[in-house]
N, C-alpha and C positions, 0 to 999 in steps of 0.2 A: 606215684606222687603222694596219694593219700596215705599210703603206708609210711612213707618217709616223714610226712607231716605228723602222723600219729606218734611215730618214734620220737621225733623232736619234741612234740608236746609232752610225751611221757617223761623224757629226760629233763625238760624244763620245769615240770611240776614236782619232780622228785625232791629237790631241795626245799620247796615250800611245804610239801607234805611232811617231810622229815622234821622241819621246824615246827609245824603245827602239832605233830605228835609229841615232840619234846616239850611243848608249852602247855599241854593239857595236864591238869592235876590228876593224880591217881585216884580212881574211884574205889571206895570201899564196897565190898559185895553187899553190905547191909543198906547202902543208900538206895532210895527209890530211883527208878528210871527217870530220865529227864522228860518233862512234859513238852508237847509241841509249843512253839512260840505263838503268842497271841498277836492279833493285828496291832501294829505299831510298836511291838516289843522286839528288840534285837537279841539274838543269841550271842553269847560271848565267844564261843569256840568256832573256829573256821570249819566250814563244811568239809567232809571227806569226799573228794570227787568220786562219782559213780559212773561217769561216762566221759567220752572224749571232750564234749562241750564243757563239762565242769572242770576237767583237768586244765583245759585252755583258759577258762574263766579264772580259776584260782591262780594259775601261773601269771596271767596278765595283770593281776592285782599288784604284783611286786616286780614284774619284768616287762618293761615297755616293749621289748622285742616280740613278746607273745601276743600283744594286742591285735595285730592284723590277723593272726591265726584265730583268735577268739572271735573276731568280727565275722570272718568267713564261716566258721563253724556255726555261729549264731544264725547266720542267714540261711545255711544249708540244712541244718539238722532240725528235728522236731523238738518243740518246746510245749509246755503246758500253758494254755491261755485260759485263765479263770473267766467265767461268764456270770452275769447277774442272775440268770435263772436257766432252766432247762429247755426253754423254747428254741426252735430251730434258728431263729434270727436274733438270738439274745446278744445284747451288747457286751463288750469286754468289761470286766470288773475294774473299778478304780479304787485306790486307797490313798489315804493321806499318810505319808511316811515321816514327815516332819512339818513343823509349822510353816504354812504357806506353800507346801509342795504336795500337790495331789497328782497322781498319775495312773495310767493304765498299768496293769500288772502282768508280768511274764515270769514263769519259772523254768529253770533249766531241765527239770524232769518232773514227772508226775509225783515222784516221792517227795520232792522239795515242796510242791504245792500242798500235798497232804500234810506234811509236817507243820506248815504254817497255818493253812486255812481249814484243815480237817478233811477227812475222807469223803464227806458228802458235798463238797464244793463242786458245783457244775463247772465243767471245763471241756475244752477240746484240745487235741494234740495236733498241731499243724507246724509247718516249718517256720523258722524264725522270721523270714522275709514276709510271709503271709500274716503272721501275728503283728509285726511292726506296721504293715500296711493297714491293718484294721485300727491301729492307734495313731495314724497320721494326724498331726496338728495338736497332739496332746503330749504331756510329759509321760515318760515310761520309767517303770522301776523293775529291774530284773532281780529276782530273788529277794524281795523285801522280807524283813524279819530274820534274815540270815546274814552270816559274815562269810565272804564279802557279798555286798549287793551293789548294784550299779543304777544310777539315775541318768536318764537321757532327757534333754530338753528337746522341743520340736526341731530346732536347727540340727542337733546331733542326730536325731531320728532321720531327718532328711539326708544327712551325709551317709548314714548307714544304708539307706534305701537307694542311694545313687550308685552304689557299687553294682557291677554287672551280676546278673543271675536271674533265676526264674523263681516264681512263686507258686506254691501248691496250696490253694485256699481250702481244700477239703480236709476233713479229719483223717487221721491215719487209721489203719486197720489193726 
């Protein structure tokens, strides 16, 4: 079943990836490499998916039929949860992504976290359900500073957590 879902996900993201590649301007070899996005600043180019969760995320952005697959992957796979510091019981980091909207932050991979917040940002890798559970009652922003990103209000978060599944609260190895 997972293999079939991955195949469907890959096929669903192919048009979005092809479109995104066709929309990117050609870079001259003399141009400097792009710098990481700063807090509150969005990148203009869509991310190039690096894992199944990101393929589903990018596909779900334009294809409503992919949204349940993205939700399931988000709940089951590991995500990067930035923390306010390196202490064992550190709180999840929050950011203001637009005026009047502050939320806990989740990234679809460690690479995405580092591209936005830098390599020294304290974080843990836990499954999405556990990350969302740590942010209950708050707004949540998935992949802030990147395109696409997703904002969830507390009622959306509750709906995600109402789906059946298990939580792994510990960090991954």
